C-alpha positions as CSV (number, residue, x, y, z in Angstrom):
1,X,77.8,47.2,83.4
2,X,75.5,44.6,85.1
3,X,72.5,43.5,82.9
4,X,69.0,42.7,84.0
5,X,69.8,39.0,84.5
6,X,72.8,39.2,86.8
7,X,75.3,38.9,84.1
8,X,78.1,41.3,83.2
9,X,77.3,43.0,79.8
10,X,79.5,45.2,77.7
11,X,78.4,47.5,75.2
12,X,80.8,48.9,72.2
13,X,79.6,51.4,69.8
14,X,79.5,49.9,66.2
15,X,81.8,53.2,65.2
16,X,84.3,52.2,67.7
17,X,84.7,48.8,66.1
18,X,85.1,50.6,62.6
19,X,87.7,52.3,63.8
20,X,89.4,49.8,65.4
21,X,89.7,46.3,63.5
22,X,91.6,44.6,65.9
23,X,88.7,44.9,68.4
24,X,86.1,43.7,65.6
25,X,88.2,40.5,65.1
26,X,88.2,39.9,69.0
27,X,84.2,40.5,69.1
28,X,83.5,38.0,66.1
29,X,86.1,35.2,68.0
30,X,83.9,35.9,71.1
31,X,80.4,35.7,69.1
32,X,81.9,32.5,67.2
33,X,82.8,30.7,70.4
34,X,79.6,31.7,72.2
35,X,77.7,30.3,69.1
36,X,79.4,27.0,69.4
37,X,78.5,26.9,72.9
38,X,75.0,27.2,72.6
39,X,74.7,24.9,69.7
40,X,76.8,22.5,71.6
41,X,73.8,23.0,74.7
42,X,71.3,22.8,72.0
43,X,70.0,26.4,72.9
44,X,68.6,27.4,69.6
45,X,67.2,30.7,70.4
46,X,70.4,31.7,71.9
47,X,72.5,30.6,68.9
48,X,70.3,32.5,66.7
49,X,70.2,35.8,68.4
50,X,74.2,35.2,68.1
51,X,74.1,34.5,64.4
52,X,72.0,37.7,64.3
53,X,74.6,40.0,65.8
54,X,77.6,38.2,63.8
55,X,75.5,39.0,60.8
56,X,74.8,42.6,61.8
57,X,78.6,43.2,62.6
58,X,79.3,41.4,59.1
59,X,81.9,39.0,60.8
60,X,83.9,37.1,58.4
61,X,82.4,33.5,58.4
62,X,79.0,33.4,59.8
63,X,77.7,30.2,61.4
64,X,75.7,28.2,59.6
65,X,71.9,27.8,61.0
66,X,70.7,24.9,62.4
67,X,67.9,23.1,60.2
68,X,65.0,24.0,62.6
69,X,65.9,27.9,62.2
70,X,65.3,27.5,58.4
């Protein structure tokens, strides 16, 4: 599905993620890479949103927040 900003977006129901742990692991890995990318670009707002998504999904090792976020 195309989002309002012209980028491709994927929606996955939480129940589907819970039923398929291998899918949850993949989603968490993608979010982890996205967070690292946002931090390397110094995009703090995006990194915070990704970290919140990781916390909501209870990913194994949520990223450390930047000092400015605390």
